[in-house]
N, C-alpha and C positions, 0 to 999 in steps of 0.2 A: 408380475412382469416389471423388470427393472427399466425405468426410463433413463434415457441418455442425458448426461449433463448438458445444460444450455449456456455454460460459461467456459471460457478458456483463458489461461494465462500463458503468455509466450515470453520466454526469457532471452534477452540479448545481453551477453555477458561482457561486452566490450566497453571500455571507457577511454576518454582521451586524457583523463588524469585520475589519480587515485586519491580519494578524500581521506583525511586523517581519522575520520570516525566510522568509516564504512566497513562492514564485515560481510556484505553480500557476495554472492558468487560472481566474481568479475576479474577481468585481466586488462592490462594496458593493450590497446588495439594494435599498436605498431608490430609488424611482422607476424600477425596472427592469420590463420587460414580463414578469413572472414567469409569469402564466397562459399567455400566448402562447408563451413558451419551452417550457413543459411540453407544450402541445398539439403543437408542432413536434417535440419530442423523441419523443413517442409515435408521431408520423407516421413519423419515421426508423426507430424500433424496429419498427413494424409492417411496414415495407417489406422487412425481412429475413425475414418470415414465420416467426418463432421459435415453435416448439411445445414444444421440450424443452430445458431447461437443467439442468445439474447444479449450477452455482454462478451466482449473480447478485450483483453488488456495486454498491451505490449510494454513490458517493463525491463529493468536491468539492474546493474550496468546502466548503459545509456544508449537507448535505441537510436538517438540522433547522432551517435558517434559513427554510425554507418554513413557511407557516401549517399548522395541523392539517388544514384543508380541502384545501389543495394537496397535502399529504403523502398524504392518503387517496386523492386522485385519481391521483397518480403510482403508488402501490403497487397500486391496483386495476387500472389500465390496463397495468402491466407484467406482472401475473400472471394476468389473467383468461383468457388463451388458453393458459397453460402447463399442462402435465401436472404437477400438484403432487406426485404420487407419486414423480416422478423428481428433483425439486428437493431437493438435499441441504443447501444452504447459501444463505441469503439474508441478506447483511450490509448494514447501513446505518451510515454514519459519523454521529456525533452530537457536538454540542458541549455540554459541561456547562452553559454559559450559556443554551442555547436549548431544552433538552429538558424541557418542562413536563409536567404530568400528562395534559393533553389529547393531546399528541403521543405520549406513552407508550401511551395508550389506543388511538390509531390504529395504532401498531406492533403492539400485542397482538392487534388485530382483523385483522391482515394475516398473510401467510406469512413475515414477517421472523423469523429464528430466531437471528440473531447481531448484536450491537451493538458498534461500535468507537468508543470515546470519546476525543476529543482532549484528554487531561489535560495533557500536556507537563511540568508540574511541580506539586508540592503547595505551593509557596512563594508566598504571596500577593504579596509584593514582586516576585519574579521574574516571576510571571504578568503583572503590570502592565508590567514592563520589556520583555517580549517582545510586548506588544500584545494580550494575551488579555483578554477581558472577564469571564471567570468567576473565582470565588474557590474556595479549597480546600473550603469547606463545600458548595458546589454539587456537587462531585465525589461526596462521600459521599451526599448527598441523591439524586442521580441514580442511583447504583448501588443504593442501598436500594430506590428506587422501581421500578427495572428488575427487581430480584430478586423484589420483591413481585408484579410483573405476570407472573412466571413465566419471565423470561429467565435462563438459567444460562450461556449462551455469550456472555460479555462480554469484550471486549478493551480495553486502554488503550494509548495512545501516550505515550511519555515522551521528552523530549529531554535529553541530558546534554552537558557541555562548553559550557554557556551562559556569557555574559559574567559575570565575577566569581564563577562557581560554584566552590565548594571541594569537597574530598573529603567533608567533613562533610555538606554539602548533599546530595551524591549518596547518602550512606549513609542519611540521613533519608528521601529520596525512595524509595529501594528498600524500606526497612522499611515505609513507609506503603503502597506498592504491594502488597507481599506481604500486608499485613494486610487488604486489600480482599477477599481470598478469591475471586479470579476466575481463570479458567483460561488466559488468554492475555495476553501483553504484547509490544509492539514498542518497542524502545529504539534511538533514533537519536542519533548525535552531531550537534551543530549544524554544518550545512554552509552556507557563505555562498554565496548565489546572486546572480547579477547582477540589477539592478533591484529590489533589496529595500532596505528602510530600513537593515537591519544592514550590508549591503555598503557602502552610502554612508557609514555611520558609520566602518566600518573603514578606508575609503580616507582619511578625514580623521583617522585615528589616534585615534578616539573609542570604540573597542570593545575593552575589556580581556578577551581570551579566555584560557582555560587553555592552558598550553603542551602540546606534543604528548605528552611523556612522562607528564604528569598525566592527559591524556585516555586514554592507554593503560592507566594504572593504574585509572581509573574503569571502563573497559570490562571489565578483568579482575575487578574487584570485583563488578560487576553479574553477570557470568557465574557467578562462584563462589557468590554469595548466592542467586541464582535457582535454581541447581543444587541447593543445600541445601534449598530450599523445594519441590523436586519438579518444577521446570520443566525441560523438555528444550530445549536450545539448538538448534533444528532448522534455523535459517537465520541468516545473519549477524546480522540485527537482530531476530530473532523467537524468542520463548520460549513454550512451551505445556505445559500438563499433558497427560499421555498422552491421545490421541484428540481433542484440541482444536486441532490445527494448523489454520491458515486454509487451507481447501481451495482457495479461489479464488486465493490467492497462490501456493500450490504449483503450480497450473496455469500461472502465468507462468513459474516457475522450471523447470517441465518443458518449457518452450518450446512449449506447446500453442497452438492458435488460439483466438481469442475475438472477439466483437463489441465495438466501442467505440462507444457512443452518446452524443450530446450535444456541446455546443460545446467544441472543443479536445480532445475525447477521441481516444485512439489505439486502433486495433484491428489484428487480424491474421487475415485471412480468405482462403482459397484461395491461400495462399502470398504474399499481398500484405499488406505492412504499410502502414497508412494513418493519416492524421491528419485530423480534421475542422476546419472553420473555427473559429477561436477567438473573435473578437469576436462578441458576441451578435447584433447586427444582421446581420452577414455570415452567421452560422449560419442565422438565420431565413430569409433570402433564399435561401440555398443549398438548404435543405430544400424550400422552395416550388418551386424550380427542379428538384427531383428528385435532387440529389446533395449530401450534406453535406460530402463530402471536399474537402480543399484540396490534399493531396499523397498520392501512392501510390508504393510502391516494391516491385517484384518482387524477392524475395531470390534471389541466386545460390546454388548449392549451397555454395560456400565460406562465404558469409555465414550460411547456415542452420547450418552446422557450428560456426562461431564463436559464434553465439548459443546453440546447444545447450550449449557449454562455459561461456560467460560467465555464463549464467543458472543452469545446473545446478550450478556450483561454489559458488553461494551457499548451497546446501542442505547440511546436515550429511551427508545420505546420498550426496551427490556425484553423479558421472556414471558410469553403467555402460558399460564399454567394449563389452560384448556388445550392449546396447541401441543404442548409437551405431552399431555396424557394421550392425545389422539395419535401422536407420532410414535410413542413408545409403549402404549397400552399398559401403563403403570401409574399408580397413584402418586401425584406430585407430593402430596402431604407426607406420605409414608417415606418417600425418598429424601426429601429436602426440607420438610416442615421445620425441623429443629434448627437447621442452619439458618433458615430465613428468619425465624423468631429471634435468634441470637443477634444476627446482623442488623435487624430492624431496631432492636433495643439499643444497639451501639450507635444508632443514627447513621448507618451506612447504607441501609435500604429504605425506600419509601414504603410506609405502611399501605398495602393495597391487596385486596382480596384476590384479584384476577391476574395481576401482572407483577413480575419480580423486576424491579429496576433500582438503580443506585441513586442515592442522594448526591448533592454537590460534593460533600466530603468523601463519599464513596468513590465518586469519579476520580478524585485526585489520587486515591489509593488504588484505583483501578484493578490491576492484576492481583493485588494482595487480597482484595475482596473476592474476586472470581475464584481464586485458588481454594477458598473455603468450600467450594462445591466439589472438590476432588476428594471423595470420601475414601477412607482407608478400607 
């Protein structure tokens, strides 16, 4: 008997500005059929007949690019049929430039209990350089207003290794982030994605990025400072005070199934990984026709095992060999013994009989280590 997923990701593809590093499924909100989009999104959501969720995550784009009225509609329709006693975490992503008092009031009146703010950097000059529309003062104002409204589970995203960024800049950012007195942070190094302003600039030799050894130094500094400040480095890019780990993201790294709702969203249901139509017009037409999906892939046992390792290794707690064997009915040693020995010898995995997890050096190389578990 296939159990239903207990997590859902909902995608709001609208933004009030387009950042130079972003390749997510998004569009500039002006002149978009936003109300129609929300109605179709709820139609797709209702088709799954979701009654119980442990985690619900509303991401984007920028969910707070919606008006207060649209935001209230979305939150009400997503949660009115849910058993709220079962819902542990409802996260919404927000932009410091968009989150006004009216929208905070809407969040307060809803079951939202976690807010993730796209801060990226505290440096006004750099914010402008990466295409963000908010200023440092907006960050402090937002966080003060969220705390005043009773939100204690607040997370921020920061990006390091930005163009022209120095070690001093990173130290300042980390100090300012710690001073916010919030329980969760995600820190990402800048990754250049195709079809972004930054990638085009780099191809023309117009993007002065920090060298790789400086980037490694930045990462080490961040880990050390956040550790001193009481943050647990529980996943490659994520740090939390005890008990404030993102339950929704842990679900991804545990390789659990989840609904993906909205234009361009991905989901994993009944052993099928799927992706929805991305362009908004196509998505609206697809929902009308009764199926929002544009592609589906049934994972083979081998692919499921590879994903278990690839995702699980991102967590500090790693992958339990026993749980792997229970889940797949296959000997871990036969499947991955040789890879584990090799990576342990190279100092990238911690020597451990029961758990496969990365060393500090392994974490910095993250995905390169995880890729070794994709066997030919």
